[in-house]
C-alpha positions as CSV (number, residue, x, y, z in Angstrom):
1,M,178.7,123.6,37.1
2,P,176.5,122.2,34.3
3,K,178.0,119.8,31.8
4,V,178.8,121.3,28.4
5,K,177.3,119.2,25.6
6,S,179.7,118.0,23.0
7,A,179.7,119.9,19.7
8,K,180.8,116.8,17.9
9,K,177.7,115.2,16.3
10,S,177.5,113.2,13.2
11,R,176.4,114.9,10.0
12,V,173.5,112.6,9.7
13,H,172.3,113.2,13.2
14,Q,172.5,117.0,12.6
15,E,170.4,116.6,9.4
16,V,167.9,114.4,11.3
17,Q,167.6,117.0,14.1
18,K,167.1,119.9,11.6
19,Q,164.3,118.1,9.8
20,G,162.6,117.1,13.1
21,L,162.8,113.4,12.3
22,N,161.7,111.5,15.4
23,F,162.6,107.9,16.0
24,N,159.6,105.6,16.4
25,T,160.5,103.2,19.2
26,G,157.3,101.4,18.5
27,L,158.9,100.2,15.3
28,G,162.1,99.3,17.2
29,Q,164.0,102.4,16.0
30,H,167.0,102.5,18.3
31,I,169.8,103.6,16.0
32,L,173.2,102.1,16.7
33,K,175.5,105.0,17.1
34,N,178.8,103.6,18.4
35,P,181.2,103.4,15.3
36,L,183.3,100.7,17.1
37,I,180.5,98.3,17.4
38,I,179.3,99.0,13.8
39,T,182.9,98.3,12.6
40,S,183.1,95.2,14.7
41,M,179.8,93.8,13.3
42,V,181.0,94.5,9.7
43,E,184.3,92.9,10.3
44,K,182.8,89.8,11.9
45,S,180.6,89.3,8.8
46,A,183.9,88.8,6.8
47,L,182.4,90.4,3.7
48,R,183.9,89.8,0.2
49,P,183.9,92.3,-2.6
50,T,181.5,90.1,-4.5
51,D,178.9,89.7,-1.7
52,V,175.3,90.8,-1.8
53,V,174.3,91.9,1.7
54,L,170.8,92.0,3.2
55,E,170.3,94.6,5.9
56,V,167.1,94.9,7.9
57,G,166.2,98.1,9.7
58,P,169.1,100.3,8.4
59,G,167.7,103.5,10.0
60,T,169.8,106.5,9.0
61,G,172.5,104.3,7.5
62,N,175.3,104.3,9.9
63,M,176.0,100.6,9.3
64,T,174.8,100.7,5.6
65,V,177.6,102.9,4.5
66,K,180.2,100.6,6.0
67,L,178.6,97.6,4.3
68,L,178.5,99.4,1.0
69,E,182.2,100.0,1.2
70,K,183.0,96.3,1.7
71,S,180.5,94.6,-0.6
72,K,179.1,94.5,-4.2
73,K,175.6,95.5,-3.2
74,V,173.4,96.2,-0.2
75,I,169.7,95.5,-0.1
76,A,168.3,97.5,2.8
77,C,164.8,96.6,4.0
78,E,163.2,99.5,5.9
79,I,159.5,99.6,7.0
80,D,159.6,103.4,7.6
81,P,159.5,105.5,4.4
82,R,161.0,108.5,6.3
83,M,164.1,106.4,7.2
84,A,164.3,105.0,3.7
85,A,164.4,108.6,2.3
86,E,167.1,109.6,4.8
87,L,169.2,106.6,3.8
88,Q,168.9,107.3,0.1
89,K,169.7,111.0,0.7
90,R,172.8,110.0,2.7
91,V,174.5,108.2,-0.2
92,Q,173.1,110.1,-3.2
93,C,175.7,111.8,-5.4
94,T,178.4,109.4,-4.0
95,P,180.0,106.3,-5.6
96,L,178.1,104.2,-3.2
97,S,174.6,105.1,-4.4
98,S,174.7,102.7,-7.3
99,K,175.4,99.8,-4.9
100,L,172.3,100.5,-2.7
101,Q,168.9,99.0,-3.2
102,V,166.2,100.2,-0.7
103,V,163.1,98.0,-0.2
104,V,160.4,99.8,1.7
105,G,158.0,97.5,3.6
106,D,157.6,94.9,6.3
107,V,160.4,92.3,5.9
108,L,158.2,89.6,7.4
109,K,155.7,90.0,4.6
110,T,158.3,90.4,1.8
111,D,159.9,87.6,-0.2
112,L,163.6,87.8,0.7
113,P,165.9,88.4,-2.3
114,Y,169.1,86.4,-3.0
115,F,171.9,87.5,-0.6
116,D,175.2,86.1,0.6
117,V,175.3,87.7,4.1
118,C,172.7,89.3,6.4
119,V,173.9,92.1,8.8
120,A,171.2,93.8,10.9
121,N,170.4,95.8,14.0
122,L,166.9,94.2,14.1
123,P,163.7,95.7,15.5
124,Y,163.6,93.3,18.5
125,Q,159.8,92.6,18.2
126,I,160.5,90.7,15.0
127,S,163.5,88.7,16.2
128,S,161.9,85.2,16.4
129,P,159.9,85.2,13.2
130,F,162.7,86.8,11.3
131,V,165.3,84.2,12.4
132,F,163.1,81.3,11.1
133,K,162.2,83.2,7.9
134,L,166.0,83.5,7.4
135,L,166.8,79.9,8.2
136,L,164.1,78.5,5.9
137,H,165.1,80.9,3.1
138,R,166.6,79.3,-0.1
139,P,169.1,79.5,-1.6
140,F,171.3,79.3,1.4
141,F,173.2,82.3,2.7
142,R,176.7,82.1,4.2
143,C,176.1,83.7,7.6
144,A,174.1,86.4,9.5
145,I,175.4,88.9,12.0
146,L,172.4,90.1,14.0
147,M,171.8,92.4,17.0
148,F,169.2,91.0,19.4
149,Q,167.9,91.8,22.9
150,R,170.4,90.1,25.3
151,E,168.0,87.5,26.7
152,F,166.8,86.5,23.2
153,A,170.4,86.0,22.2
154,Q,171.1,83.9,25.3
155,R,168.1,81.7,24.4
156,L,169.5,81.2,20.9
157,V,172.7,79.8,22.2
158,A,171.4,78.0,25.4
159,K,172.3,74.3,25.9
160,P,170.3,71.5,27.6
161,G,169.9,72.2,31.3
162,D,170.5,75.9,31.0
163,K,167.8,78.1,32.6
164,L,167.0,79.8,29.2
165,Y,167.0,76.6,27.2
166,C,163.7,76.5,25.3
167,R,162.0,75.6,22.0
168,L,163.7,78.6,20.3
169,S,167.1,77.2,21.3
170,I,166.6,73.6,19.9
171,N,164.7,74.8,16.8
172,T,167.5,77.3,15.9
173,Q,170.3,74.9,16.6
174,L,168.7,72.2,14.5
175,L,169.1,74.4,11.4
176,A,172.2,76.5,12.3
177,R,175.4,77.0,14.3
178,V,174.9,79.9,16.6
179,D,177.6,81.9,18.5
180,H,177.3,84.8,20.9
181,L,179.8,87.5,19.7
182,I,179.5,90.8,21.6
183,K,177.6,92.3,24.5
184,V,176.2,95.8,23.7
185,G,175.0,98.2,26.3
186,K,172.0,100.5,26.1
187,N,174.0,103.7,25.7
188,N,175.3,102.6,22.3
189,F,171.9,103.4,20.8
190,R,169.9,106.6,20.1
191,P,167.4,106.6,21.8
192,P,168.6,104.0,24.4
193,P,166.4,100.9,24.6
194,K,165.2,99.6,27.9
195,V,167.1,96.3,27.5
196,E,170.7,95.2,27.0
197,S,171.7,93.8,23.6
198,S,174.0,91.2,22.1
199,V,175.4,90.4,18.6
200,V,175.0,86.8,17.4
201,R,176.5,85.0,14.4
202,I,174.2,82.5,12.7
203,E,175.6,80.1,10.1
204,P,173.0,77.7,8.4
205,K,173.9,74.0,8.4
206,I,174.4,73.0,4.8
207,P,172.9,70.6,4.0
208,P,170.2,70.8,6.7
209,P,169.1,67.7,8.7
210,P,166.9,65.5,6.5
211,I,163.7,66.0,8.5
212,N,160.5,67.9,8.0
213,F,160.9,71.1,10.0
214,Q,157.1,71.5,10.4
215,E,157.0,68.1,12.0
216,W,160.0,68.9,14.2
217,D,158.4,72.2,15.3
218,G,155.2,70.4,16.1
219,L,157.0,68.0,18.3
220,T,159.1,70.6,20.2
221,R,156.0,72.8,20.6
222,I,154.3,69.9,22.6
223,C,157.5,69.0,24.6
224,F,158.3,72.6,25.6
225,S,154.7,73.7,26.3
226,R,155.5,72.6,29.9
227,K,159.2,72.0,29.7
228,N,159.5,71.1,33.4
229,K,157.0,68.2,33.0
230,T,158.1,64.8,31.9
231,I,157.5,63.8,28.2
232,G,155.0,61.3,29.4
233,A,152.9,64.0,31.0
234,A,153.2,66.4,28.1
235,F,151.6,63.9,25.8
236,R,148.6,63.1,28.0
237,F,146.7,66.4,27.3
238,S,143.5,65.8,25.3
239,T,144.2,68.5,22.7
240,V,147.6,66.8,21.9
241,L,146.0,63.4,21.6
242,E,143.2,64.7,19.4
243,M,145.7,66.3,17.0
244,L,147.8,63.1,16.9
245,E,144.8,60.9,16.4
246,K,143.6,63.1,13.4
247,N,147.1,63.0,11.9
248,Y,147.3,59.2,12.4
249,K,144.0,58.6,10.7
250,I,145.1,60.8,7.7
251,H,148.3,58.7,7.5
252,C,146.3,55.5,7.5
253,S,144.0,56.8,4.8
254,V,146.8,58.0,2.5
255,K,148.8,54.7,3.0
256,N,145.6,52.6,2.7
257,I,146.2,51.0,6.1
258,P,143.1,49.8,8.0
259,L,142.6,51.2,11.5
260,P,143.1,48.5,14.2
261,Q,140.0,47.5,16.0
262,N,139.5,49.3,19.3
263,F,142.1,51.8,18.3
264,D,143.2,54.0,21.2
265,I,145.6,56.8,20.4
266,K,146.4,57.4,24.1
267,E,147.6,53.8,24.5
268,K,149.6,54.0,21.3
269,V,151.4,57.2,22.2
270,E,152.2,55.9,25.7
271,N,153.6,52.7,24.3
272,I,155.9,54.6,22.0
273,I,157.2,56.9,24.8
274,I,157.7,54.1,27.3
275,Q,159.3,51.6,24.8
276,N,161.8,54.2,23.7
277,D,162.6,55.3,27.3
278,Y,161.2,58.9,27.1
279,E,158.6,58.6,29.9
280,K,160.7,60.3,32.6
281,K,162.7,62.6,30.4
282,R,162.1,66.4,30.4
283,A,162.4,68.8,27.5
284,R,164.7,71.2,29.4
285,T,167.4,68.6,29.6
286,M,166.9,66.8,26.2
287,D,169.5,67.4,23.5
288,M,169.2,67.3,19.7
289,D,169.7,63.5,19.5
290,D,167.0,63.0,22.1
291,F,164.4,65.0,20.1
292,L,165.5,63.4,16.8
293,G,165.1,59.9,18.4
294,L,161.6,60.8,19.7
295,L,160.5,62.1,16.4
296,H,161.7,59.0,14.5
297,A,160.0,56.8,17.1
298,F,156.6,58.4,16.5
299,N,157.1,58.6,12.7
300,A,158.0,54.9,12.6
301,E,154.5,54.1,14.0
302,G,152.8,56.4,11.5
303,I,152.2,59.3,14.0
304,H,153.1,62.7,12.6
305,F,153.1,66.3,13.9
306,A,152.3,68.2,10.8
């Protein structure tokens, strides 16, 4: 006997069906439909009545409505004008409409407004650039509750020695405390994505470590380019040495320091690595202090990564 489809569908879903509004999975439009997960995400954001909330990818507004009920204002960034119209239509003529601001456009190309908390079911293809846009945003926000692809979330929280530990892990953990909160299955979305998902809490470190993030990122990019190789091996590539030599010469010029006779960048780099006991270390097992120590060792000798 064939299964009888449930007659219970949300009002918004019925309206979307009537209007023939199709979800564009190319834009990451997988609408979170499970009210329990939506409620859990909102609760874990610990919103205050005075908070301004940034939501990215609100879709038809299932989570937006919950955020509006708990906060002072919600700024919803939506790249699809159709979805933005649906969202505005959903709250119009209600007390919530005055608390909603919809920004239509690509959030990666938009200057982020002031906000206290970010809550989002992100389009997964923008996960990495958005995380760092968020963490480098000023003024600081209190926390972010974000939905990611499961493997991406696991990379964010991975520790030295873990299989998924990578440059994303150490770069994120430099700037923030990251916690895995909830596993979310495919069937909690409409249409279901091809991957499992997870909710992560990101809390920026205030104040952030007193280092130049561009330099840090340059160092970790070299170390993790071949994370199973030793640090000594990672710094022997000609492209790396050429970049470091150029940066060193700029440093000497700015500081009015004469270049040593018979200067050899390869020898200088090797000496720094060996003297500070990094020759045999590997990026996949190095922790925050290891990378900070390596960066300071290079900087002390006038070698920079940005």
